[in-house]
Structures are given as structure tokens and as C-alpha cells.
C-alpha positions in Angstrom: 73.7 169.9 152.5 76.3 170.3 155.2 78.3 173.5 154.3 81.5 171.8 155.3 81.1 169.2 152.7 81.6 171.7 149.9 85.1 172.6 151.1 87.7 170.9 149.0 90.1 168.3 150.6 93.6 167.6 149.3 92.9 163.9 150.0 90.8 163.9 146.8 93.7 165.3 144.7 95.6 163.4 142.0 98.5 164.3 139.8 99.8 162.7 136.6 103.4 163.3 135.4 103.7 162.6 131.7 100.5 160.6 131.8 101.5 158.4 134.8 99.7 158.8 138.1 102.1 159.3 140.9 100.1 157.6 143.7 102.7 158.4 146.4 102.0 162.1 146.0 101.6 163.8 149.3 101.3 167.4 148.2 101.6 169.7 145.2 101.8 173.4 145.0 102.0 175.3 141.7 101.8 179.1 141.5 102.0 181.9 139.0 103.5 185.2 140.1 103.2 188.4 138.1 106.3 190.5 137.5 105.6 194.2 137.6 107.6 197.4 137.1 106.8 200.6 138.9 105.5 203.5 136.7 105.5 207.1 137.8 104.5 210.3 136.2 105.6 213.9 136.7 103.0 215.8 138.7 101.4 212.6 140.0 102.5 211.3 143.4 101.0 207.9 142.8 102.9 204.8 141.8 101.3 202.6 139.2 102.2 199.1 138.1 102.9 197.7 134.6 102.7 194.0 134.0 106.0 192.7 132.5 105.6 188.9 132.6 105.2 186.0 135.0 107.1 183.3 136.7 105.7 179.9 137.3 107.0 177.5 140.0 106.0 174.8 142.3 106.9 171.8 144.4 105.9 168.2 144.4 106.2 166.4 147.8 106.2 162.6 147.6 106.2 159.8 150.2 109.5 158.2 149.3 108.5 154.8 147.7 110.9 154.8 144.8 113.6 157.0 143.2 111.3 159.3 141.2 113.4 162.4 141.1 116.6 160.6 140.6 115.2 158.4 137.8 113.7 161.4 136.0 116.5 164.0 136.4 119.9 162.4 137.1 120.9 161.8 133.4 119.4 165.2 132.4 121.6 167.0 135.0 124.7 165.2 133.6 124.0 165.8 129.9 122.1 169.1 129.9 119.3 167.5 127.9 116.1 168.1 129.9 113.1 165.7 129.4 109.8 167.0 128.2 107.5 167.0 131.3 103.8 167.8 131.7 101.9 167.7 135.0 98.2 167.4 135.2 96.5 167.9 138.5 92.9 167.1 139.5 91.1 168.0 142.7 87.6 166.6 143.1 84.9 167.4 145.5 83.2 164.0 145.9 80.2 165.6 147.5 79.3 167.8 144.6 81.1 165.9 141.8 82.8 169.1 140.6 86.5 169.1 139.8 89.4 171.5 139.3 92.0 170.3 136.7 95.1 172.1 135.6 97.8 171.2 133.1 101.4 172.5 133.7 103.5 172.6 130.6 107.2 172.8 129.9 108.0 171.6 133.5 111.7 171.5 134.6 112.6 170.0 137.9 115.3 172.2 139.4 116.7 169.8 142.0 116.5 166.3 143.4 118.0 164.5 146.4 120.7 162.1 145.4 120.8 160.7 149.0 118.6 161.5 152.0 117.6 159.5 155.0 117.3 159.7 158.8 117.1 157.0 161.4 113.5 156.2 162.5 111.9 158.6 160.0 109.5 158.1 157.1 111.1 159.6 154.0 109.7 162.2 151.7 111.0 163.5 148.4 110.6 167.2 147.5 110.9 168.1 143.8 110.9 171.8 143.2 110.0 172.8 139.6 109.3 175.6 137.2 106.9 175.6 134.3 106.5 178.1 131.4 102.8 177.6 130.5 99.6 176.3 131.9 96.0 175.5 130.9 93.0 175.6 133.2 91.2 172.5 132.0 88.3 172.6 134.5 87.3 175.0 137.2 84.8 174.8 140.0 
């Protein structure tokens, strides 16, 4: 088998937001960052780390086909009542048939564009978000 064929391609990725596939998805990035405190001891010049928690954040980038962010968040930002949002991602290697699937839970989109356009430009919509929990559903 061609070794290059086993490298994953974002073209084979899909995301579902609350069970609905967003076909206009261009990119998604979700990451978990550990929060650490420095720990030192008398008589020891080393600095150690103590895990204190994590932050989870990401961004969805969409080809602008409809008002996804506005429809999902406009009322929530006016009333303060945030919708329950879950994102499931799937990245498949068609050559091997293996897939990586992740569920992002308690998603909160932190901003949306209420108006954005530029002459002679294809439009994209970026939706930054945070999430508090995740499950690795399938790993390669």
C-alpha cells in the first residue's frame, strides 16, 4: 500500500451539531489544554507541575451558505439562555476504513457575526466555542 494513503485528509471529515450534519463545514479545530501550577520544594532547584484542570475550546469554520451562527445564538445572547449543543466529529481514512470520532459536550458558541461581507469575496463564518467535556468515541 502507498504510505501516503494512510495519512488522514480533512476532506474526509464530517461534523454533526445536535444531530444535524453541517455539510458546509470547511474546518473544525477542538483542543483541550491542561492548566498547571508550579510546585517547588526547599532544597530542590527543580520546578514541578501540578495539574489543576483543563480548558476546552475550538472553532468551526463554515462556507457561508446560511445564517447558522445567527440562528443558533442570536436569541441566546439576548436572553442569556444558552441552548444545549453537542458536536460529533468524524474523520475517516477511506483507504483503511478506520475512523476517529469525538463527541464534544456542553458546547457554548462564544461569538457570531451579525453582519459580514466583502465585495468579490466568498464568505466564511467562524464560530469559536468552548466545551466542558468530551468523549473519544473511536480512535485510529
